[in-house]
C-alpha positions as CSV (number, residue, x, y, z in Angstrom):
1,M,-165.7,11.6,-96.4
2,S,-164.1,8.3,-97.6
3,T,-165.5,5.1,-98.0
4,I,-163.0,2.5,-96.3
5,F,-163.5,-1.1,-97.1
6,I,-162.1,-3.8,-94.7
7,G,-162.0,-7.5,-95.3
8,D,-161.7,-10.4,-93.0
9,I,-160.7,-9.0,-89.8
10,H,-160.8,-12.6,-87.9
11,G,-160.6,-11.3,-84.5
12,C,-157.1,-9.4,-85.2
13,A,-158.3,-6.0,-83.2
14,R,-154.6,-4.6,-83.0
15,E,-154.0,-4.7,-86.6
16,L,-157.8,-3.4,-87.5
17,E,-156.7,-0.5,-85.2
18,Q,-153.4,0.2,-86.9
19,L,-155.0,0.1,-90.4
20,L,-157.6,2.7,-89.1
21,D,-155.2,4.8,-87.8
22,E,-153.0,4.1,-91.4
23,V,-155.8,5.4,-93.3
24,S,-156.7,8.4,-91.0
25,Y,-160.2,6.7,-90.3
26,R,-162.6,9.5,-88.7
27,A,-165.6,8.1,-87.3
28,S,-167.2,11.7,-87.6
29,G,-166.9,11.8,-91.5
30,D,-166.1,8.4,-93.0
31,R,-168.0,5.2,-93.8
32,L,-166.5,1.9,-92.6
33,L,-167.7,-1.5,-94.4
34,L,-166.7,-4.5,-93.8
35,T,-166.6,-8.0,-95.9
36,G,-167.3,-10.2,-92.7
37,D,-165.8,-12.5,-91.0
38,A,-165.0,-10.1,-87.9
39,F,-164.3,-12.1,-85.3
40,S,-163.5,-16.1,-85.4
41,R,-159.7,-17.5,-85.2
42,G,-157.7,-14.0,-83.7
43,R,-156.9,-13.3,-80.3
44,F,-159.0,-10.2,-79.5
45,P,-162.8,-10.9,-80.9
46,L,-164.1,-8.8,-78.0
47,R,-161.9,-6.1,-79.2
48,V,-162.9,-6.4,-82.5
49,W,-166.7,-5.9,-81.3
50,E,-166.3,-2.6,-79.5
51,I,-164.4,-0.9,-82.5
52,I,-167.1,-2.3,-84.9
53,R,-169.6,-0.9,-82.1
54,D,-168.0,2.5,-81.2
55,T,-167.2,3.3,-85.4
56,G,-170.9,2.5,-86.6
57,A,-169.4,0.2,-88.9
58,E,-171.5,-1.6,-91.3
59,M,-171.1,-5.3,-92.2
60,V,-171.8,-7.9,-94.4
61,L,-172.3,-11.6,-93.1
62,G,-169.3,-13.8,-93.6
63,N,-169.3,-17.7,-93.2
64,H,-167.3,-17.5,-89.7
65,D,-170.1,-15.1,-88.9
66,D,-172.5,-17.1,-89.8
67,R,-171.4,-20.2,-87.9
68,L,-170.7,-17.7,-84.7
69,L,-174.5,-16.5,-85.2
70,R,-175.6,-20.1,-84.7
71,Q,-173.3,-21.1,-82.0
72,L,-174.4,-17.3,-79.9
73,G,-178.0,-18.8,-80.5
74,Q,-177.1,-22.1,-79.1
75,I,-175.0,-20.6,-76.0
76,L,-178.2,-18.2,-75.8
77,R,-181.1,-21.2,-75.7
78,D,-178.5,-22.7,-72.8
79,E,-177.8,-25.3,-75.6
80,E,-173.6,-26.9,-75.9
81,P,-172.5,-24.9,-78.9
82,E,-171.5,-27.3,-82.0
83,L,-167.6,-26.3,-82.4
84,T,-165.4,-27.6,-85.2
85,N,-161.9,-26.1,-84.3
86,V,-160.5,-25.1,-81.2
87,D,-160.3,-21.7,-81.7
88,Q,-164.0,-21.5,-81.6
89,R,-164.1,-22.2,-78.1
90,H,-161.4,-19.2,-77.4
91,T,-163.9,-16.9,-79.7
92,L,-167.1,-18.2,-77.8
93,D,-165.5,-17.4,-74.6
94,W,-164.5,-13.9,-75.4
95,L,-167.8,-12.8,-77.0
96,S,-170.1,-14.6,-74.4
97,P,-170.3,-11.9,-71.9
98,V,-172.0,-9.7,-75.1
99,A,-173.6,-12.6,-76.7
100,D,-177.2,-11.0,-76.7
101,P,-176.3,-8.0,-78.6
102,L,-173.9,-9.4,-81.0
103,F,-176.2,-12.2,-81.9
104,E,-178.9,-9.6,-82.4
105,W,-176.4,-7.4,-84.8
106,L,-174.9,-10.5,-86.5
107,N,-178.8,-11.8,-87.1
108,E,-179.3,-8.3,-89.1
109,R,-176.5,-8.3,-91.1
110,P,-177.3,-8.6,-95.1
111,L,-175.7,-10.5,-97.7
112,L,-174.9,-8.1,-99.8
113,I,-174.8,-4.1,-99.4
114,D,-175.5,-3.1,-103.3
115,E,-175.3,1.0,-104.1
116,D,-175.1,2.6,-107.1
117,D,-171.1,3.1,-106.7
118,F,-170.6,-0.9,-105.4
119,L,-171.6,-3.9,-104.4
120,L,-170.3,-5.6,-101.4
121,V,-170.6,-9.3,-100.4
122,H,-168.7,-11.7,-98.5
123,A,-167.4,-14.6,-100.7
124,G,-169.1,-13.9,-104.4
125,I,-171.9,-14.1,-106.8
126,N,-172.7,-17.0,-108.9
127,P,-171.4,-16.1,-112.5
128,E,-174.4,-18.4,-114.2
129,E,-177.5,-17.0,-111.9
130,G,-176.1,-13.6,-111.7
131,L,-176.8,-11.8,-108.3
132,Q,-180.3,-12.7,-107.9
133,G,-179.8,-16.3,-108.6
134,T,-176.9,-16.6,-105.9
135,S,-178.0,-18.9,-102.8
136,R,-177.3,-17.7,-99.3
137,T,-174.5,-20.4,-99.2
138,E,-172.8,-18.9,-102.4
139,F,-172.5,-15.2,-100.6
140,L,-170.8,-16.6,-97.9
141,T,-168.6,-19.5,-99.4
142,I,-168.0,-19.1,-102.9
143,R,-164.2,-18.5,-104.4
144,T,-163.8,-20.4,-107.2
145,W,-166.1,-21.6,-110.7
146,P,-167.1,-24.2,-110.8
147,P,-167.1,-24.4,-107.0
148,A,-164.5,-26.2,-105.1
149,K,-163.5,-26.5,-101.3
150,A,-161.0,-24.0,-100.5
151,T,-158.3,-24.3,-98.5
152,P,-158.7,-22.2,-95.3
153,R,-155.8,-19.3,-95.2
154,W,-155.7,-17.0,-92.5
155,C,-152.9,-14.8,-90.7
156,S,-151.4,-16.9,-88.3
157,A,-149.8,-13.8,-86.8
158,C,-153.2,-12.4,-85.3
């Protein structure tokens, strides 16, 4: 049994499928752990959701997932979702048909998975306060210390 960690898929389903093939992922025997930011920005967020469901992947919540969770909640309450980028409309259009189960699943994602062999978080841990003193925002967004606003980087080819 292998444990496979994959970070920031960002809606890039084809690349995810290629990566799973490359590492010879076996749903029957391997454990798949995702570092969050699974759906936003890429062209195939619905396919990413299907892969996650089919594989039983585990995931910690990422900052993009946190925003998507809020937006899906707005949709489920028949409110217009707050969008900060044009790509968010694409993501929501594709994921709206599965808003209920995806909202529930995202809402259950932890900020960390802490096991004997590893600790998985999306962004980071406050180096001064340690694991117990790290805030939700820091788990989702910390990139540097002291904190600085990060320049977004992502795969434009997805």
